[in-house]
Steps between C-alpha positions, in 0.01 A plus 500: 500500500641211696663549847824381331519772245385764760796400717731523193370848430545601858859379511587656171372835616706485812831528283414557135784392257598611155320306212541564121222423269635475130158479328393866541319493166229269641223667692481216752863574596440867532187440718701268725793741525268784609309279745826366653620859545175624639478220759872533592572146409813563283707784345429448133716561183300468186668446162325554168430748219457825683206617270313178549537503879386867523205419268395199707520709812296773344230271371472308829537811714809363670765692695857421392659781698652267766626242259846493341434499121768382262467556128585181311634726208723688741643250759757649733834321522415275203853458386633434838227235554577355157881464587403305822264268304773449244745391771240267652409320171812536282588137594177409318604678193310825535656810318520847636240614242264207599537596864401860422196399306398253769534746790280749306206254555321624818497146653874463482557860603266434801705173592818698498358756723440229750849354448657837561294568814307804347179316594428177706285303257329489159150378418412423140308264286167667397665567168820298501478122498606274799812385292603860442460589872692196616786555257540865618486388865765224451734683265507844667380477863661163539439188721528495872810325633445127550194499251532433129127457424256786436164371615164632618241454764136552559336613824172315520237616752235242560155556657567173704728634780596149608777482244842664536505806712146632519429362152819637344724273289794568284517306164814466295587489217186595301643743256857458376695173506330246281685177604739569773784246566574391868728796552255753363222350706716544815565856406133555461419368841775703681407824317116451584580418860689832501212678335256364751707607795526856354129542432346293781765557774443129597676166464456335174399134495581362150341200333675370184206375311464183286263232401671272757535534882818338638539221249146421435607502126815490309596710196777733380267800559475395865876460531537858382296626793664277750843622384399864506366452856830348611691790346304748702536294818878496451552865394244662734447273798308769687205466262199282585445298179399155393431310184408332288138529607157531360293811549260339744788393727649850477175671594295267721660388840298163531604409143863586571489275814403201283707565190810668652519430871764711670518750223615852617236648262221305688226614261563862594671619175479875414747479207413250220776433241368348183726267295445694167327797345208279378399406848575841659312705253199256466465487877513867561239555253275229623544616849410851398168387321377205683607605852414866417843595631678827448829468304786750505782445255698370325755689708864443377763382744860412501647836374730711707223762536128438466370533143152400404310386189139573424228346298435694179142471594545661831311806649642801659420352852701193413800711420459692829474170700828386345670831574399470866621145519838601356533786745452265789764259361739786458443603864582164621811456281635831629442390860 
């Protein structure tokens, strides 16, 4: 376990928050719920078929006694939740009957628990798709004021400690927004800077990446990055940010001196913002494999309260890591 995730676990245990897991029919989710409870990382609510959850626990010899269990076939306050969903979505044409059917889905029920403050966060995605998780987060939990873009970030921990802070870099977006426009790209930069502050308790230094550094090439794709950078500079002048710049200028001080003299990033970037999902996703996977880096994510950002997606190929340990990361984000938001 890296020192980063060890610190996250330690912080989470200092003030555990309420997290709901709506995929209690999956043994990985049940295992993560039990481990999070055992370690004191979070106060867990598990939603699923009661018989299946109890069978998994019996077969795996897991103790569910300190976990709140909600039977998906007997959801408390389901009509009240459905009425609220109807009010939220009636402008989109949803009927009361459709709202009731939708809220009976554990994912949407969990999202409504977050919205109503019964829990602080939901973590899902080992059964549900990313698109389903994102829709529930946007439609029910809602977006943070000033942000209209749901995006994601990866925490990358490199063996080479000369990059970022002790080898830790935040990459965004590598999981959600396929081809962000300049306003969405600005949202992603601001949200990732905030995520970095929350988890690292340090100042983000943001590089807006491109295949050009300070006019070394011209293209509409470069203009998008320049415009996004200017939006962030205008709306959040307190942030250390520069772009457009190539990755070597963002990460290597000597290269930055040559390509972008006077840049506030100065080759010390700890937050890398990619111009599209192609470059972000490809780079995180290459970094993970070729640099033998640890990757945590994708972690969703931009919602009023932290909600997280998972890979459907995840392990129980991955779910536990995301729970802990969300708990720390909640702690920071409450402060």
